[in-house]
All heavy atoms as TSV, in Angstrom:
chain	resi	resn	atom	element	x	y	z
A	1	MET	N	N	-0.031	41.608	13.291
A	1	MET	CA	C	0.587	40.905	12.133
A	1	MET	C	C	1.494	39.894	12.620
A	1	MET	O	O	1.484	38.713	12.087
A	1	MET	CB	C	1.312	41.986	11.255
A	1	MET	CG	C	2.035	41.330	10.092
A	1	MET	SD	S	0.778	40.783	8.886
A	1	MET	CE	C	1.743	40.187	7.585
A	2	GLN	N	N	2.274	40.114	13.627
A	2	GLN	CA	C	3.227	39.068	14.147
A	2	GLN	C	C	2.505	37.881	14.736
A	2	GLN	O	O	2.925	36.760	14.532
A	2	GLN	CB	C	4.146	39.729	15.139
A	2	GLN	CG	C	5.402	38.934	15.378
A	2	GLN	CD	C	6.393	39.667	16.273
A	2	GLN	OE1	O	6.024	40.601	16.992
A	2	GLN	NE2	N	7.643	39.284	16.196
A	3	ASN	N	N	1.461	38.127	15.515
A	3	ASN	CA	C	0.610	37.081	16.102
A	3	ASN	C	C	0.065	36.201	15.044
A	3	ASN	O	O	0.007	34.964	15.199
A	3	ASN	CB	C	-0.394	37.555	17.074
A	3	ASN	CG	C	0.124	38.163	18.321
A	3	ASN	OD1	O	1.241	37.812	18.686
A	3	ASN	ND2	N	-0.623	39.054	18.956
A	4	GLU	N	N	-0.510	36.767	13.939
A	4	GLU	CA	C	-1.054	36.003	12.903
A	4	GLU	C	C	-0.118	35.027	12.254
A	4	GLU	O	O	-0.377	33.949	11.872
A	4	GLU	CB	C	-1.716	36.892	11.864
A	4	GLU	CG	C	-2.963	37.696	12.339
A	4	GLU	CD	C	-3.419	38.693	11.336
A	4	GLU	OE1	O	-2.789	38.760	10.295
A	4	GLU	OE2	O	-4.401	39.364	11.661
A	5	THR	N	N	1.171	35.592	12.071
A	5	THR	CA	C	2.250	34.764	11.398
A	5	THR	C	C	2.578	33.569	12.311
A	5	THR	O	O	2.743	32.519	11.855
A	5	THR	CB	C	3.438	35.684	11.230
A	5	THR	OG1	O	3.098	36.840	10.458
A	5	THR	CG2	C	4.552	34.906	10.422
A	6	ILE	N	N	2.706	33.835	13.630
A	6	ILE	CA	C	3.018	32.755	14.543
A	6	ILE	C	C	1.917	31.648	14.548
A	6	ILE	O	O	2.218	30.491	14.518
A	6	ILE	CB	C	3.309	33.316	15.978
A	6	ILE	CG1	C	4.556	34.107	16.027
A	6	ILE	CG2	C	3.357	32.179	16.963
A	6	ILE	CD1	C	4.799	34.849	17.214
A	7	VAL	N	N	0.697	32.165	14.520
A	7	VAL	CA	C	-0.464	31.193	14.549
A	7	VAL	C	C	-0.449	30.427	13.219
A	7	VAL	O	O	-0.636	29.179	13.194
A	7	VAL	CB	C	-1.815	31.877	14.746
A	7	VAL	CG1	C	-2.968	30.978	14.468
A	7	VAL	CG2	C	-1.894	32.472	16.184
A	8	MET	N	N	-0.229	31.116	12.093
A	8	MET	CA	C	-0.208	30.368	10.840
A	8	MET	C	C	0.930	29.382	10.742
A	8	MET	O	O	0.722	28.209	10.282
A	8	MET	CB	C	0.004	31.437	9.739
A	8	MET	CG	C	-0.176	30.782	8.330
A	8	MET	SD	S	-1.723	29.947	8.087
A	8	MET	CE	C	-2.726	31.329	7.464
A	9	LEU	N	N	2.105	29.758	11.285
A	9	LEU	CA	C	3.270	28.733	11.294
A	9	LEU	C	C	2.996	27.563	12.198
A	9	LEU	O	O	3.257	26.507	11.809
A	9	LEU	CB	C	4.534	29.448	11.743
A	9	LEU	CG	C	5.125	30.429	10.694
A	9	LEU	CD1	C	6.318	31.178	11.332
A	9	LEU	CD2	C	5.523	29.722	9.459
A	10	ALA	N	N	2.257	27.804	13.309
A	10	ALA	CA	C	1.923	26.711	14.222
A	10	ALA	C	C	0.912	25.765	13.539
A	10	ALA	O	O	1.008	24.582	13.614
A	10	ALA	CB	C	1.322	27.294	15.536
A	11	VAL	N	N	-0.042	26.272	12.805
A	11	VAL	CA	C	-1.011	25.486	12.064
A	11	VAL	C	C	-0.356	24.681	11.017
A	11	VAL	O	O	-0.619	23.487	10.880
A	11	VAL	CB	C	-2.161	26.397	11.561
A	11	VAL	CG1	C	-3.003	25.592	10.612
A	11	VAL	CG2	C	-3.032	26.955	12.649
A	12	ILE	N	N	0.554	25.326	10.240
A	12	ILE	CA	C	1.235	24.595	9.186
A	12	ILE	C	C	2.116	23.483	9.742
A	12	ILE	O	O	2.105	22.388	9.259
A	12	ILE	CB	C	2.078	25.629	8.359
A	12	ILE	CG1	C	1.138	26.489	7.483
A	12	ILE	CG2	C	3.066	24.840	7.447
A	12	ILE	CD1	C	1.878	27.623	6.904
A	13	SER	N	N	2.773	23.793	10.828
A	13	SER	CA	C	3.678	22.746	11.440
A	13	SER	C	C	2.862	21.542	12.011
A	13	SER	O	O	3.259	20.412	11.932
A	13	SER	CB	C	4.594	23.349	12.498
A	13	SER	OG	O	3.829	23.769	13.620
A	14	ALA	N	N	1.720	21.846	12.599
A	14	ALA	CA	C	0.852	20.786	13.083
A	14	ALA	C	C	0.330	19.941	11.952
A	14	ALA	O	O	0.186	18.746	12.045
A	14	ALA	CB	C	-0.322	21.390	13.907
A	15	PHE	N	N	-0.136	20.563	10.855
A	15	PHE	CA	C	-0.575	19.893	9.652
A	15	PHE	C	C	0.491	19.004	9.062
A	15	PHE	O	O	0.247	17.815	8.796
A	15	PHE	CB	C	-1.073	20.899	8.653
A	15	PHE	CG	C	-1.745	20.243	7.417
A	15	PHE	CD1	C	-2.910	19.623	7.503
A	15	PHE	CD2	C	-1.072	20.326	6.256
A	15	PHE	CE1	C	-3.495	19.025	6.412
A	15	PHE	CE2	C	-1.637	19.686	5.091
A	15	PHE	CZ	C	-2.871	19.145	5.233
A	16	MET	N	N	1.732	19.516	9.031
A	16	MET	CA	C	2.782	18.678	8.488
A	16	MET	C	C	3.160	17.514	9.393
A	16	MET	O	O	3.478	16.400	8.907
A	16	MET	CB	C	4.030	19.565	8.232
A	16	MET	CG	C	3.887	20.591	7.134
A	16	MET	SD	S	5.335	21.651	6.968
A	16	MET	CE	C	6.570	20.446	6.383
A	17	GLN	N	N	3.069	17.741	10.706
A	17	GLN	CA	C	3.285	16.630	11.691
A	17	GLN	C	C	2.270	15.514	11.430
A	17	GLN	O	O	2.603	14.324	11.537
A	17	GLN	CB	C	3.288	17.163	13.067
A	17	GLN	CG	C	3.730	16.178	14.113
A	17	GLN	CD	C	3.866	16.792	15.491
A	17	GLN	OE1	O	3.538	17.899	15.671
A	17	GLN	NE2	N	4.340	15.924	16.431
A	18	VAL	N	N	1.031	15.906	11.306
A	18	VAL	CA	C	-0.034	14.851	11.065
A	18	VAL	C	C	0.269	14.079	9.754
A	18	VAL	O	O	0.186	12.846	9.705
A	18	VAL	CB	C	-1.394	15.521	10.997
A	18	VAL	CG1	C	-2.470	14.576	10.487
A	18	VAL	CG2	C	-1.790	16.073	12.373
A	19	ILE	N	N	0.693	14.781	8.721
A	19	ILE	CA	C	1.018	14.052	7.460
A	19	ILE	C	C	2.155	13.067	7.660
A	19	ILE	O	O	2.106	11.956	7.165
A	19	ILE	CB	C	1.379	15.101	6.410
A	19	ILE	CG1	C	0.051	15.893	5.940
A	19	ILE	CG2	C	1.912	14.468	5.173
A	19	ILE	CD1	C	0.289	16.962	5.013
A	20	VAL	N	N	3.172	13.539	8.383
A	20	VAL	CA	C	4.365	12.644	8.603
A	20	VAL	C	C	3.937	11.390	9.418
A	20	VAL	O	O	4.364	10.264	9.185
A	20	VAL	CB	C	5.493	13.378	9.332
A	20	VAL	CG1	C	6.540	12.482	9.868
A	20	VAL	CG2	C	6.086	14.434	8.384
A	21	GLN	N	N	3.100	11.646	10.414
A	21	GLN	CA	C	2.622	10.480	11.234
A	21	GLN	C	C	1.751	9.484	10.390
A	21	GLN	O	O	1.953	8.278	10.531
A	21	GLN	CB	C	1.797	10.978	12.417
A	21	GLN	CG	C	2.707	11.619	13.493
A	21	GLN	CD	C	1.890	12.123	14.673
A	21	GLN	OE1	O	0.689	12.303	14.553
A	21	GLN	NE2	N	2.562	12.313	15.757
A	22	LEU	N	N	0.934	10.070	9.501
A	22	LEU	CA	C	0.142	9.187	8.618
A	22	LEU	C	C	1.049	8.397	7.709
A	22	LEU	O	O	0.794	7.254	7.476
A	22	LEU	CB	C	-0.862	9.981	7.853
A	22	LEU	CG	C	-2.015	10.570	8.667
A	22	LEU	CD1	C	-2.921	11.394	7.788
A	22	LEU	CD2	C	-2.870	9.386	9.206
A	23	LEU	N	N	2.067	9.079	7.193
A	23	LEU	CA	C	3.052	8.322	6.327
A	23	LEU	C	C	3.765	7.154	7.158
A	23	LEU	O	O	3.986	6.089	6.552
A	23	LEU	CB	C	4.099	9.246	5.723
A	23	LEU	CG	C	3.529	10.245	4.612
A	23	LEU	CD1	C	4.665	11.191	4.271
A	23	LEU	CD2	C	3.059	9.395	3.472
A	24	GLY	N	N	4.039	7.464	8.360
A	24	GLY	CA	C	4.663	6.392	9.252
A	24	GLY	C	C	3.679	5.207	9.463
A	24	GLY	O	O	4.143	4.068	9.437
A	25	VAL	N	N	2.358	5.518	9.650
A	25	VAL	CA	C	1.456	4.441	9.792
A	25	VAL	C	C	1.366	3.596	8.473
A	25	VAL	O	O	1.338	2.384	8.496
A	25	VAL	CB	C	0.093	5.036	10.102
A	25	VAL	CG1	C	-1.018	3.981	10.051
A	25	VAL	CG2	C	0.077	5.608	11.521
A	26	VAL	N	N	1.330	4.269	7.344
A	26	VAL	CA	C	1.292	3.576	6.083
A	26	VAL	C	C	2.501	2.732	5.858
A	26	VAL	O	O	2.437	1.529	5.456
A	26	VAL	CB	C	1.176	4.552	4.896
A	26	VAL	CG1	C	1.319	3.906	3.504
A	26	VAL	CG2	C	-0.249	5.258	4.942
A	27	LYS	N	N	3.725	3.243	6.215
A	27	LYS	CA	C	4.946	2.475	6.136
A	27	LYS	C	C	4.864	1.254	6.957
A	27	LYS	O	O	5.277	0.117	6.589
A	27	LYS	CB	C	6.082	3.362	6.434
A	27	LYS	CG	C	7.425	2.676	6.328
A	27	LYS	CD	C	8.561	3.635	6.626
A	27	LYS	CE	C	9.879	2.874	6.539
A	27	LYS	NZ	N	10.494	2.572	7.831
A	28	ALA	N	N	4.449	1.401	8.242
A	28	ALA	CA	C	4.412	0.274	9.156
A	28	ALA	C	C	3.397	-0.805	8.663
A	28	ALA	O	O	3.701	-2.014	8.704
A	28	ALA	CB	C	3.979	0.793	10.517
A	29	PHE	N	N	2.271	-0.355	8.057
A	29	PHE	CA	C	1.290	-1.294	7.541
A	29	PHE	C	C	1.891	-2.126	6.364
A	29	PHE	O	O	1.754	-3.323	6.221
A	29	PHE	CB	C	0.035	-0.581	7.123
A	29	PHE	CG	C	-0.971	-1.493	6.475
A	29	PHE	CD1	C	-1.723	-2.371	7.255
A	29	PHE	CD2	C	-1.110	-1.519	5.072
A	29	PHE	CE1	C	-2.584	-3.219	6.638
A	29	PHE	CE2	C	-2.087	-2.364	4.473
A	29	PHE	CZ	C	-2.767	-3.171	5.308
A	30	ILE	N	N	2.623	-1.365	5.488
A	30	ILE	CA	C	3.214	-2.065	4.369
A	30	ILE	C	C	4.291	-3.121	4.773
A	30	ILE	O	O	4.409	-4.185	4.322
A	30	ILE	CB	C	3.815	-1.005	3.395
A	30	ILE	CG1	C	2.691	-0.260	2.659
A	30	ILE	CG2	C	4.744	-1.638	2.350
A	30	ILE	CD1	C	3.182	0.920	1.877
A	31	GLU	N	N	5.092	-2.696	5.784
A	31	GLU	CA	C	6.098	-3.687	6.300
A	31	GLU	C	C	5.404	-4.847	6.971
A	31	GLU	O	O	5.887	-5.994	6.805
A	31	GLU	CB	C	7.011	-2.946	7.311
A	31	GLU	CG	C	7.970	-1.897	6.696
A	31	GLU	CD	C	8.808	-1.158	7.703
A	31	GLU	OE1	O	8.588	-1.400	8.939
A	31	GLU	OE2	O	9.670	-0.382	7.241
A	32	TRP	N	N	4.377	-4.593	7.744
A	32	TRP	CA	C	3.657	-5.710	8.385
A	32	TRP	C	C	3.102	-6.650	7.304
A	32	TRP	O	O	3.106	-7.871	7.494
A	32	TRP	CB	C	2.548	-5.160	9.259
A	32	TRP	CG	C	1.656	-6.232	9.839
A	32	TRP	CD1	C	1.902	-7.052	10.875
A	32	TRP	CD2	C	0.312	-6.490	9.354
A	32	TRP	NE1	N	0.813	-7.785	11.074
A	32	TRP	CE2	C	-0.129	-7.505	10.196
A	32	TRP	CE3	C	-0.507	-5.993	8.361
A	32	TRP	CZ2	C	-1.396	-8.061	9.963
A	32	TRP	CZ3	C	-1.724	-6.505	8.149
A	32	TRP	CH2	C	-2.215	-7.527	8.983
A	33	ASN	N	N	2.463	-6.063	6.282
A	33	ASN	CA	C	1.844	-6.843	5.263
A	33	ASN	C	C	2.931	-7.669	4.526
A	33	ASN	O	O	2.681	-8.875	4.119
A	33	ASN	CB	C	1.050	-5.996	4.308
A	33	ASN	CG	C	0.031	-6.758	3.562
A	33	ASN	OD1	O	-0.348	-7.823	3.944
A	33	ASN	ND2	N	-0.416	-6.137	2.462
A	34	THR	N	N	4.030	-7.111	4.207
A	34	THR	CA	C	5.161	-7.766	3.594
A	34	THR	C	C	5.667	-8.944	4.395
A	34	THR	O	O	5.888	-10.025	3.836
A	34	THR	CB	C	6.261	-6.820	3.221
A	34	THR	OG1	O	5.781	-5.785	2.485
A	34	THR	CG2	C	7.390	-7.501	2.497
A	35	ALA	N	N	5.827	-8.704	5.749
A	35	ALA	CA	C	6.278	-9.771	6.584
A	35	ALA	C	C	5.244	-10.943	6.673
A	35	ALA	O	O	5.649	-12.088	6.682
A	35	ALA	CB	C	6.538	-9.212	7.978
A	36	ARG	N	N	4.031	-10.566	6.600
A	36	ARG	CA	C	2.986	-11.626	6.666
A	36	ARG	C	C	2.987	-12.440	5.392
A	36	ARG	O	O	2.803	-13.674	5.407
A	36	ARG	CB	C	1.589	-10.893	6.890
A	36	ARG	CG	C	0.558	-11.872	7.348
A	36	ARG	CD	C	-0.803	-11.185	7.522
A	36	ARG	NE	N	-1.262	-10.799	6.216
A	36	ARG	CZ	C	-2.528	-10.378	6.005
A	36	ARG	NH1	N	-3.375	-10.350	6.959
A	36	ARG	NH2	N	-2.920	-10.069	4.776
A	37	GLN	N	N	3.143	-11.750	4.235
A	37	GLN	CA	C	3.188	-12.481	2.967
A	37	GLN	C	C	4.425	-13.437	2.884
A	37	GLN	O	O	4.367	-14.490	2.372
A	37	GLN	CB	C	3.314	-11.500	1.811
A	37	GLN	CG	C	2.016	-10.639	1.657
A	37	GLN	CD	C	0.811	-11.482	1.210
A	37	GLN	OE1	O	0.978	-12.537	0.591
A	37	GLN	NE2	N	-0.370	-11.047	1.597
A	38	LYS	N	N	5.601	-12.988	3.493
A	38	LYS	CA	C	6.756	-13.822	3.505
A	38	LYS	C	C	6.525	-15.020	4.321
A	38	LYS	O	O	6.957	-16.170	3.988
A	38	LYS	CB	C	7.967	-13.065	3.975
A	38	LYS	CG	C	8.523	-12.102	3.023
A	38	LYS	CD	C	9.735	-11.374	3.522
A	38	LYS	CE	C	10.303	-10.394	2.539
A	38	LYS	NZ	N	11.462	-9.727	3.013
A	39	VAL	N	N	5.873	-14.973	5.485
A	39	VAL	CA	C	5.538	-16.138	6.325
A	39	VAL	C	C	4.687	-17.064	5.559
A	39	VAL	O	O	4.850	-18.260	5.636
A	39	VAL	CB	C	4.828	-15.629	7.639
A	39	VAL	CG1	C	4.252	-16.844	8.373
A	39	VAL	CG2	C	5.829	-14.881	8.492
A	40	LYS	N	N	3.650	-16.571	4.887
A	40	LYS	CA	C	2.793	-17.432	4.069
A	40	LYS	C	C	3.590	-18.188	3.019
A	40	LYS	O	O	3.419	-19.379	2.759
A	40	LYS	CB	C	1.650	-16.693	3.394
A	40	LYS	CG	C	0.526	-16.327	4.331
A	40	LYS	CD	C	-0.558	-15.622	3.588
A	40	LYS	CE	C	-1.734	-15.275	4.388
A	40	LYS	NZ	N	-2.818	-14.600	3.629
A	41	GLY	N	N	4.465	-17.475	2.349
A	41	GLY	CA	C	5.282	-18.073	1.259
A	41	GLY	C	C	6.258	-19.125	1.820
A	41	GLY	O	O	6.354	-20.231	1.236
A	42	SER	N	N	6.797	-18.909	2.997
A	42	SER	CA	C	7.686	-19.881	3.492
A	42	SER	C	C	6.923	-21.161	3.977
A	42	SER	O	O	7.456	-22.284	3.967
A	42	SER	CB	C	8.493	-19.326	4.680
A	42	SER	OG	O	7.713	-19.003	5.712
A	43	ASP	N	N	5.728	-20.938	4.497
A	43	ASP	CA	C	4.893	-22.062	4.819
A	43	ASP	C	C	4.610	-23.019	3.701
A	43	ASP	O	O	4.691	-24.275	3.801
A	43	ASP	CB	C	3.584	-21.666	5.447
A	43	ASP	CG	C	3.705	-21.188	6.843
A	43	ASP	OD1	O	4.803	-21.384	7.476
A	43	ASP	OD2	O	2.826	-20.474	7.338
A	44	ARG	N	N	4.322	-22.385	2.518
A	44	ARG	CA	C	4.055	-23.227	1.320
A	44	ARG	C	C	5.317	-23.955	0.884
A	44	ARG	O	O	5.259	-25.089	0.354
A	44	ARG	CB	C	3.621	-22.301	0.215
A	44	ARG	CG	C	2.248	-21.753	0.441
A	44	ARG	CD	C	1.675	-21.062	-0.838
A	44	ARG	NE	N	0.372	-20.472	-0.490
A	44	ARG	CZ	C	0.035	-19.206	-0.636
A	44	ARG	NH1	N	0.897	-18.371	-1.176
A	44	ARG	NH2	N	-1.090	-18.722	-0.358
A	45	SER	N	N	6.489	-23.400	1.022
A	45	SER	CA	C	7.708	-24.080	0.564
A	45	SER	C	C	8.143	-25.140	1.494
A	45	SER	O	O	8.880	-26.048	1.075
A	45	SER	CB	C	8.876	-23.002	0.376
A	45	SER	OG	O	9.196	-22.453	1.652
A	46	ARG	N	N	7.719	-25.086	2.735
A	46	ARG	CA	C	8.066	-26.145	3.672
A	46	ARG	C	C	7.205	-27.295	3.629
A	46	ARG	O	O	7.451	-28.359	4.280
A	46	ARG	CB	C	8.078	-25.516	5.147
A	46	ARG	CG	C	9.313	-24.772	5.423
A	46	ARG	CD	C	9.410	-24.378	6.929
A	46	ARG	NE	N	8.427	-23.235	7.063
A	46	ARG	CZ	C	7.990	-22.937	8.251
A	46	ARG	NH1	N	8.253	-23.537	9.345
A	46	ARG	NH2	N	7.224	-21.807	8.317
A	47	ARG	N	N	6.119	-27.189	3.009
A	47	ARG	CA	C	5.146	-28.313	2.971
A	47	ARG	C	C	5.749	-29.506	2.192
A	47	ARG	O	O	6.479	-29.399	1.248
A	47	ARG	CB	C	3.885	-27.966	2.244
A	47	ARG	CG	C	2.988	-27.049	2.995
A	47	ARG	CD	C	1.666	-26.904	2.175
A	47	ARG	NE	N	0.889	-25.756	2.837
A	47	ARG	CZ	C	-0.040	-25.074	2.197
A	47	ARG	NH1	N	-0.196	-25.274	0.990
A	47	ARG	NH2	N	-0.686	-24.149	2.863
A	48	SER	N	N	5.583	-30.736	2.787
A	48	SER	CA	C	6.144	-31.893	2.125
A	48	SER	C	C	5.232	-32.248	0.932
A	48	SER	O	O	4.100	-32.071	0.950
A	48	SER	CB	C	6.296	-33.028	3.123
A	48	SER	OG	O	5.049	-33.351	3.631
A	49	LYS	N	N	5.950	-32.900	-0.042
A	49	LYS	CA	C	5.178	-33.335	-1.217
A	49	LYS	C	C	4.329	-34.536	-0.753
A	49	LYS	O	O	4.687	-35.277	0.112
A	49	LYS	CB	C	6.076	-33.779	-2.349
A	49	LYS	CG	C	6.824	-32.552	-2.881
A	49	LYS	CD	C	7.807	-32.979	-3.974
A	49	LYS	CE	C	8.541	-31.755	-4.497
A	49	LYS	NZ	N	9.509	-32.162	-5.532
A	50	PRO	N	N	3.137	-34.684	-1.401
A	50	PRO	CA	C	2.346	-35.816	-1.021
A	50	PRO	C	C	3.055	-37.130	-1.324
A	50	PRO	O	O	3.664	-37.313	-2.379
A	50	PRO	CB	C	1.071	-35.701	-1.917
A	50	PRO	CG	C	1.339	-34.642	-2.801
A	50	PRO	CD	C	2.566	-33.834	-2.397
A	51	LYS	N	N	2.934	-38.067	-0.384
A	51	LYS	CA	C	3.644	-39.324	-0.547
A	51	LYS	C	C	2.798	-40.298	-1.448
A	51	LYS	O	O	1.590	-40.319	-1.321
A	51	LYS	CB	C	3.868	-39.986	0.838
A	51	LYS	CG	C	4.789	-39.202	1.662
A	51	LYS	CD	C	4.933	-39.844	3.058
A	51	LYS	CE	C	5.866	-39.021	3.976
A	51	LYS	NZ	N	5.904	-39.590	5.335
A	52	LYS	N	N	3.592	-40.984	-2.331
A	52	LYS	CA	C	2.877	-41.903	-3.183
A	52	LYS	C	C	2.649	-43.203	-2.437
A	52	LYS	O	O	3.569	-43.664	-1.730
A	52	LYS	CB	C	3.693	-42.204	-4.460
A	52	LYS	CG	C	3.848	-40.888	-5.344
A	52	LYS	CD	C	4.641	-41.315	-6.556
A	52	LYS	CE	C	4.795	-40.108	-7.474
A	52	LYS	NZ	N	5.555	-40.329	-8.643
A	53	LYS	N	N	1.514	-43.782	-2.628
A	53	LYS	CA	C	1.231	-45.051	-2.013
A	53	LYS	C	C	1.876	-46.203	-2.737
A	53	LYS	O	O	1.809	-46.250	-3.941
A	53	LYS	CB	C	-0.332	-45.283	-1.952
A	53	LYS	CG	C	-1.015	-44.332	-1.114
A	53	LYS	CD	C	-2.491	-44.606	-1.026
A	53	LYS	CE	C	-3.268	-43.617	-0.198
A	53	LYS	NZ	N	-4.675	-43.848	-0.136
A	54	THR	N	N	2.513	-47.096	-1.990
A	54	THR	CA	C	3.171	-48.222	-2.679
A	54	THR	C	C	2.292	-49.408	-2.431
A	54	THR	O	O	1.802	-49.649	-1.356
A	54	THR	CB	C	4.619	-48.450	-2.048
A	54	THR	OG1	O	4.409	-48.557	-0.604
A	54	THR	CG2	C	5.563	-47.253	-2.339
A	55	LYS	N	N	2.186	-50.245	-3.516
A	55	LYS	CA	C	1.310	-51.419	-3.400
A	55	LYS	C	C	2.176	-52.666	-3.344
A	55	LYS	O	O	3.244	-52.830	-3.794
A	55	LYS	CB	C	0.365	-51.504	-4.599
A	55	LYS	CG	C	-0.581	-50.397	-4.623
A	55	LYS	CD	C	-1.597	-50.658	-5.693
A	55	LYS	CE	C	-2.650	-49.538	-5.713
A	55	LYS	NZ	N	-3.594	-49.693	-6.769
């Protein structure tokens, strides 16, 4: 009985560790995507307006 309990707790802890690591990957991906979107937005705001031709 005691060995089964230890094995079950080890399996549960391994499963929870995998879930936490996957959540970390998702968080890192969201942060990377947000940073990439901010760079795109700042590029658009830095563009100069088209110059009008003078005759």
